[in-house]
C-alpha positions as CSV (number, residue, x, y, z in Angstrom):
1,M,71.0,-65.9,10.4
2,K,70.0,-67.4,7.0
3,R,66.4,-67.8,8.3
4,L,66.4,-64.3,9.5
5,A,67.7,-63.0,6.3
6,T,65.0,-65.0,4.4
7,L,62.3,-63.7,6.7
8,L,63.4,-60.1,6.3
9,L,63.6,-60.6,2.4
10,L,60.1,-62.1,2.4
11,T,58.8,-59.2,4.6
12,M,60.3,-56.7,2.2
13,I,58.7,-58.4,-1.0
14,L,55.3,-58.6,0.7
15,S,55.5,-55.1,1.9
16,S,56.4,-54.1,-1.6
17,L,53.5,-55.8,-3.2
18,G,51.1,-54.4,-0.5
19,T,52.2,-50.9,-1.4
20,S,51.8,-51.7,-5.1
21,V,48.2,-53.0,-4.6
22,F,47.4,-50.2,-2.4
23,A,48.7,-47.5,-4.9
24,E,46.5,-49.2,-7.6
25,E,43.4,-49.0,-5.4
26,K,44.2,-45.4,-4.3
27,K,44.6,-44.5,-8.0
28,S,41.2,-45.9,-8.8
29,T,39.6,-44.2,-5.7
30,D,41.2,-40.9,-6.4
31,L,40.1,-40.8,-10.1
32,V,38.1,-37.6,-9.2
33,N,39.0,-35.1,-6.5
34,D,38.0,-31.5,-5.5
35,V,34.2,-32.3,-5.9
36,K,31.6,-33.2,-3.5
37,S,30.3,-36.3,-5.4
38,A,30.6,-37.8,-8.8
39,I,29.6,-40.8,-10.9
40,L,30.5,-42.2,-14.2
41,M,27.9,-44.5,-16.1
42,E,27.5,-46.2,-19.4
43,R,24.3,-45.1,-20.8
44,D,22.9,-48.3,-22.6
45,T,23.6,-50.7,-19.7
46,G,23.5,-48.2,-16.9
47,K,26.6,-49.9,-15.4
48,I,28.6,-47.6,-13.0
49,L,32.2,-47.4,-14.0
50,Y,33.3,-45.0,-11.2
51,E,31.4,-43.3,-8.3
52,K,32.4,-41.1,-5.3
53,N,29.7,-40.2,-2.6
54,S,27.1,-40.8,-5.4
55,N,24.1,-40.9,-3.1
56,E,24.8,-37.7,-1.2
57,E,21.9,-35.3,-1.3
58,L,23.0,-32.0,-2.7
59,P,21.6,-28.9,-4.3
60,P,21.7,-29.7,-8.2
61,A,21.3,-25.9,-9.4
62,S,20.4,-25.7,-13.0
63,M,21.1,-29.4,-13.6
64,T,17.5,-29.5,-12.4
65,K,16.8,-28.7,-16.1
66,V,17.6,-32.2,-17.1
67,M,14.2,-33.3,-15.6
68,T,12.6,-30.3,-17.3
69,M,14.0,-31.2,-20.7
70,L,13.0,-34.9,-20.1
71,L,9.4,-34.0,-19.6
72,I,9.4,-31.7,-22.5
73,M,10.8,-34.3,-24.8
74,E,8.4,-37.0,-23.4
75,A,5.4,-34.6,-24.2
76,I,6.7,-34.2,-27.9
77,D,7.3,-38.0,-28.1
78,Q,3.7,-38.6,-27.0
79,G,2.1,-36.1,-29.4
80,K,1.1,-33.7,-26.6
81,L,3.4,-31.0,-27.8
82,S,4.8,-30.2,-31.2
83,W,8.2,-28.6,-32.2
84,N,6.7,-25.6,-34.1
85,E,4.0,-24.8,-31.5
86,K,4.0,-21.1,-30.4
87,I,4.6,-21.1,-26.6
88,R,3.5,-17.8,-25.0
89,T,5.5,-16.3,-22.1
90,S,3.5,-15.3,-18.9
91,E,4.2,-12.4,-16.8
92,Y,5.5,-14.9,-14.1
93,A,7.8,-16.7,-16.5
94,A,9.3,-13.5,-17.6
95,S,10.0,-12.5,-14.1
96,M,12.5,-15.2,-13.4
97,G,15.8,-14.3,-12.2
98,G,19.2,-16.0,-12.7
99,S,20.2,-17.1,-16.2
100,Q,17.6,-16.2,-18.8
101,I,16.9,-15.4,-22.4
102,F,15.0,-12.3,-21.4
103,L,11.5,-13.2,-22.5
104,E,9.0,-10.5,-22.3
105,P,5.4,-11.0,-21.1
106,G,3.4,-12.1,-24.0
107,E,6.3,-12.9,-26.1
108,E,6.0,-16.1,-28.2
109,M,8.7,-18.6,-29.2
110,T,8.3,-22.1,-30.7
111,T,9.2,-25.3,-28.7
112,K,12.5,-25.6,-30.7
113,E,13.5,-22.1,-29.7
114,M,12.5,-22.3,-26.0
115,L,14.4,-25.7,-25.9
116,R,17.5,-24.0,-27.4
117,G,17.0,-21.2,-24.8
118,I,17.0,-24.0,-22.0
119,A,19.6,-26.4,-23.3
120,I,22.2,-23.8,-24.4
121,G,21.5,-20.7,-22.4
122,S,20.0,-22.3,-19.3
123,G,17.1,-19.9,-19.6
124,N,15.0,-20.0,-16.4
125,D,12.3,-17.9,-18.2
126,A,12.1,-20.4,-21.0
127,A,11.9,-23.5,-18.5
128,V,9.0,-21.9,-16.7
129,A,7.2,-21.0,-19.9
130,M,7.4,-24.6,-21.1
131,A,6.4,-25.8,-17.7
132,E,3.2,-23.7,-17.9
133,R,2.4,-24.9,-21.3
134,I,2.7,-28.6,-20.4
135,A,1.1,-28.6,-17.1
136,G,-0.8,-25.5,-16.6
137,S,1.3,-23.9,-14.0
138,E,4.8,-24.2,-12.6
139,P,3.7,-26.1,-9.4
140,A,1.7,-28.5,-11.4
141,F,4.8,-29.2,-13.5
142,V,7.0,-29.6,-10.6
143,Q,4.5,-32.3,-9.4
144,K,5.0,-34.1,-12.7
145,M,8.8,-33.9,-12.2
146,N,8.5,-35.5,-8.7
147,E,6.2,-38.2,-10.1
148,K,8.6,-39.0,-12.7
149,A,11.4,-39.1,-10.3
150,K,9.5,-41.7,-8.3
151,E,8.6,-43.6,-11.6
152,L,12.4,-43.7,-12.3
153,G,13.2,-45.1,-8.8
154,L,15.1,-42.0,-7.8
155,K,15.0,-42.3,-3.9
156,H,17.2,-39.1,-3.1
157,T,15.7,-36.5,-5.5
158,H,13.1,-33.8,-4.7
159,F,12.1,-30.9,-6.8
160,E,10.6,-27.5,-5.7
161,N,10.9,-25.6,-9.0
162,T,11.8,-26.3,-12.6
163,T,15.0,-24.1,-12.7
164,G,17.2,-24.9,-9.9
165,L,17.1,-21.7,-8.2
166,P,18.0,-22.1,-4.5
167,V,15.1,-23.3,-2.3
168,K,14.8,-25.4,0.8
169,G,14.0,-29.1,0.0
170,H,15.4,-29.1,-3.6
171,Y,18.0,-31.7,-3.9
172,S,19.2,-34.6,-5.9
173,T,22.4,-36.9,-6.0
174,A,25.0,-37.8,-8.5
175,N,23.5,-41.3,-9.2
176,D,19.9,-39.9,-9.5
177,M,21.1,-37.2,-11.9
178,A,22.9,-39.9,-14.1
179,L,19.7,-41.9,-14.3
180,M,17.6,-38.8,-15.3
181,A,20.2,-38.3,-18.1
182,K,19.9,-41.9,-19.0
183,E,16.3,-41.6,-19.5
184,L,16.6,-38.2,-21.3
185,L,19.1,-39.6,-23.8
186,K,16.5,-42.1,-25.0
187,Y,15.2,-39.1,-26.9
188,E,18.1,-38.7,-29.4
189,D,17.0,-35.4,-30.8
190,I,17.8,-33.7,-27.4
191,T,21.6,-33.7,-28.2
192,K,20.6,-31.6,-31.3
193,F,20.2,-28.9,-28.8
194,T,22.6,-29.6,-25.8
195,G,25.4,-30.4,-28.4
196,M,25.2,-26.8,-29.8
197,Y,27.9,-24.5,-28.8
198,E,26.3,-21.4,-30.0
199,S,23.0,-20.3,-31.7
200,Y,20.7,-17.3,-32.0
201,L,17.3,-16.5,-30.8
202,R,15.0,-13.7,-32.4
203,E,17.6,-14.0,-35.2
204,N,15.4,-11.7,-37.8
205,T,14.6,-8.9,-35.5
206,D,16.4,-6.0,-33.8
207,K,16.5,-8.1,-30.6
208,K,18.9,-10.8,-31.9
209,F,20.1,-12.7,-28.9
210,W,23.4,-14.8,-28.9
211,L,23.4,-18.1,-27.0
212,V,26.7,-19.7,-25.9
213,N,26.6,-23.2,-24.3
214,T,27.5,-23.0,-20.7
215,N,29.1,-26.6,-21.1
216,K,32.4,-25.7,-22.7
217,L,33.3,-29.3,-23.1
218,V,30.9,-29.4,-26.0
219,R,33.6,-27.4,-28.0
220,F,36.7,-28.8,-26.4
221,Y,36.2,-32.5,-25.7
222,P,35.5,-34.7,-28.8
223,G,32.3,-36.5,-28.6
224,V,30.7,-34.3,-25.8
225,D,27.1,-33.3,-26.9
226,G,25.4,-32.4,-23.6
227,L,23.9,-32.3,-21.2
228,K,23.6,-29.5,-18.4
229,T,25.8,-27.4,-16.2
230,G,24.7,-25.8,-12.9
231,F,26.0,-23.2,-10.5
232,T,24.8,-21.4,-7.4
233,S,26.9,-20.0,-4.5
234,E,25.4,-23.0,-2.5
235,A,25.7,-25.8,-5.0
236,K,29.1,-24.6,-6.5
237,Y,30.0,-25.8,-10.0
238,C,28.2,-28.8,-11.2
239,L,27.8,-30.7,-14.5
240,T,25.9,-33.6,-15.9
241,A,27.8,-34.2,-19.2
242,T,27.5,-37.0,-21.9
243,A,29.7,-38.1,-24.8
244,Q,29.6,-40.6,-27.4
245,K,32.6,-42.1,-29.2
246,N,33.0,-45.3,-31.1
247,G,29.5,-46.3,-30.4
248,M,29.7,-46.0,-26.7
249,R,27.7,-43.4,-24.7
250,V,28.8,-42.4,-21.2
251,I,27.4,-40.0,-18.6
252,A,29.6,-38.2,-16.2
253,V,28.2,-36.3,-13.4
254,V,29.9,-33.9,-10.7
255,F,28.4,-31.9,-7.9
256,G,30.2,-29.1,-6.0
257,A,33.4,-28.3,-7.7
258,P,35.3,-25.2,-6.6
259,T,35.6,-23.7,-10.1
260,S,34.2,-24.3,-13.7
261,K,37.8,-25.3,-14.6
262,D,38.0,-27.9,-12.0
263,R,34.5,-29.1,-12.8
264,N,35.5,-29.7,-16.5
265,A,38.8,-31.1,-15.6
266,Q,37.2,-33.8,-13.3
267,V,34.7,-34.8,-16.0
268,T,37.3,-35.1,-18.6
269,K,39.3,-37.4,-16.5
270,M,36.1,-39.6,-16.1
271,L,35.5,-39.7,-19.7
272,D,39.1,-40.4,-20.6
273,Y,39.0,-43.4,-18.1
274,A,35.7,-44.6,-19.7
275,Y,37.0,-44.6,-23.2
276,S,40.4,-46.0,-22.4
277,Q,39.0,-49.1,-20.4
278,Y,35.6,-50.0,-21.9
279,E,33.7,-50.5,-25.1
280,T,30.1,-51.3,-25.9
281,H,28.7,-53.7,-28.4
282,P,25.4,-52.3,-29.7
283,I,22.5,-55.0,-30.1
284,F,19.3,-53.0,-30.5
285,K,18.4,-49.3,-31.3
286,R,15.4,-47.5,-29.7
287,N,12.1,-48.1,-31.5
288,Q,13.2,-51.4,-33.0
289,D,10.3,-53.8,-33.6
290,V,10.6,-57.1,-31.9
291,G,7.2,-58.6,-32.0
292,K,3.3,-58.1,-31.7
293,A,1.5,-57.9,-28.4
294,Y,-2.2,-59.0,-28.3
295,I,-4.7,-56.7,-26.9
296,S,-8.2,-57.6,-25.5
297,K,-11.2,-55.6,-26.6
298,G,-9.2,-53.1,-28.6
299,K,-9.9,-51.5,-32.0
300,D,-6.8,-53.4,-33.1
301,K,-6.1,-56.9,-32.0
302,T,-2.3,-56.3,-31.7
303,V,0.1,-53.6,-31.4
304,Q,3.9,-53.6,-32.3
305,A,6.2,-54.0,-29.4
306,L,9.2,-51.5,-29.7
307,T,12.5,-51.3,-27.8
308,S,12.2,-48.3,-25.4
309,E,15.9,-47.4,-25.3
310,P,19.2,-48.6,-27.1
311,L,20.5,-51.8,-25.7
312,S,24.1,-52.8,-25.8
313,L,26.6,-55.1,-24.0
314,L,29.5,-53.4,-22.2
315,T,32.8,-55.1,-21.8
316,K,36.4,-54.3,-20.8
317,K,38.4,-53.6,-23.9
318,G,39.4,-56.9,-25.6
319,E,36.8,-59.0,-24.0
320,K,34.7,-61.4,-26.0
321,T,31.0,-61.1,-26.4
322,D,30.3,-64.7,-27.5
323,G,27.1,-66.5,-26.2
324,I,24.7,-63.5,-25.9
325,K,20.9,-64.7,-26.0
326,Q,17.9,-62.5,-26.4
327,K,14.4,-63.3,-24.8
328,V,11.3,-61.4,-25.6
329,I,8.5,-61.5,-23.0
330,L,5.3,-60.0,-24.1
331,Q,2.5,-59.3,-21.6
332,K,-0.5,-61.8,-22.1
333,H,-3.3,-59.9,-20.5
334,L,-3.3,-56.3,-22.1
335,N,-6.6,-54.6,-22.3
336,A,-7.6,-51.5,-24.2
337,P,-7.2,-48.7,-24.3
338,I,-3.4,-48.8,-24.8
339,H,-1.3,-45.5,-25.2
340,K,1.8,-45.1,-27.1
341,G,4.8,-45.7,-24.9
342,D,2.9,-47.9,-22.5
343,K,4.8,-51.0,-21.4
344,V,3.7,-54.2,-23.2
345,G,6.6,-56.6,-22.4
346,T,10.3,-57.0,-21.6
347,L,13.4,-57.7,-23.5
348,K,16.2,-59.5,-21.7
349,L,19.9,-60.1,-22.9
350,I,21.4,-63.2,-21.3
351,K,24.9,-64.5,-21.1
352,D,26.1,-67.6,-19.4
353,G,22.6,-68.2,-18.0
354,K,22.5,-64.6,-16.3
355,V,20.5,-61.7,-17.3
356,V,23.0,-58.9,-18.2
357,Q,20.4,-56.4,-19.4
358,E,16.7,-55.9,-19.1
359,S,14.6,-53.2,-20.7
360,P,10.9,-52.4,-21.1
361,L,9.1,-53.0,-24.6
362,V,6.5,-50.4,-25.4
363,A,3.5,-49.8,-27.5
364,S,4.0,-48.4,-30.9
365,K,0.8,-46.4,-30.9
366,N,-2.5,-45.8,-29.3
367,V,-5.1,-48.5,-29.4
368,E,-8.6,-47.4,-28.4
369,E,-11.2,-49.6,-26.8
370,A,-13.4,-51.3,-29.4
371,G,-17.2,-50.4,-29.5
372,W,-19.9,-53.0,-29.0
373,W,-20.5,-53.2,-32.8
374,T,-16.8,-54.2,-33.3
375,L,-16.9,-56.8,-30.6
376,Y,-20.3,-58.0,-31.8
377,K,-18.8,-58.6,-35.4
378,R,-15.7,-60.3,-34.0
379,A,-17.8,-62.7,-32.0
380,F,-20.1,-63.4,-34.7
381,G,-17.3,-64.1,-37.1
382,M,-15.9,-66.5,-34.6
383,F,-19.2,-68.1,-34.1
384,T,-19.7,-68.6,-37.9
385,R,-16.1,-69.9,-38.3
386,A,-16.7,-72.4,-35.6
387,E,-19.9,-73.7,-37.3
388,E,-18.2,-74.1,-40.7
């Protein structure tokens, strides 16, 4: 009887522990509900803090414009587009349905104004107008979008337009959308647009147009400053959100929530979880100079190697960050011409002998190929120095 009583007691204890463990696991698994897929990512490290069906291919609706904005910011960064350039609206761009800023054929707005129209008002007409300016036509721009997706290693994303209007073969995933957002957020100016709750276009005219951000968390969740909502009857309510608090930037994505209220609630839960459990320790800012890369046959012999993105170390709250080492690896056989933003090396953060973060180093400027006279003078100078 004693043995039986002991066995029963042990069984009850183990059962209780199992239930407790299961409850904890279930709690973690059920962080987000009522959505088709979701992901939570820390921006600097790319570490996934939570995911649910994150590789399921789904229609992204207007979250498509995360990639559209990425290519706009990239063109500005490369000097191919300026903030104050006037962008003309074609008849095709003005004909876009869905959400719009009601551009008229022939109407001109600056890049800044167009980007406000895309980021705040989700203007399909503005997105197409910018696509035509950058690539010549919307189909050519869509090709660039798909090329960029491939460059970023997005295996479950394909675009058919710049806007997210429903069409067969246009899809993405929560994971891929988070990676697009991660890349877009390298350009820190973007949140000056996506973080605005309201603004005006045509402000000094009789056609003054009020923009109100479709992402209400910009106003109601501290630290949220982007990025893009989406809705169609097929996609339901979607959101790629980002927030920054206490030096930590996170990205939260949801696809397929039944209502906008549910969408915001699920993103809020993910953001709360991130900031209650984790912290980041910034190490490098974007565009920080870490050395010189040597160039063969260039007008300049070297180019500054810059960090391409912010780099940080992510830990659970309270964990120590001792023993982090940095390793800069510059490419040895770089030939001119070199373009600003070209990869010229790699920066690694190492802890306990393991690489915990790896990021490209990029050229700070263009370096053209040297002419024969420059190369001759260099060779002659080397020859005379050798004789001396």
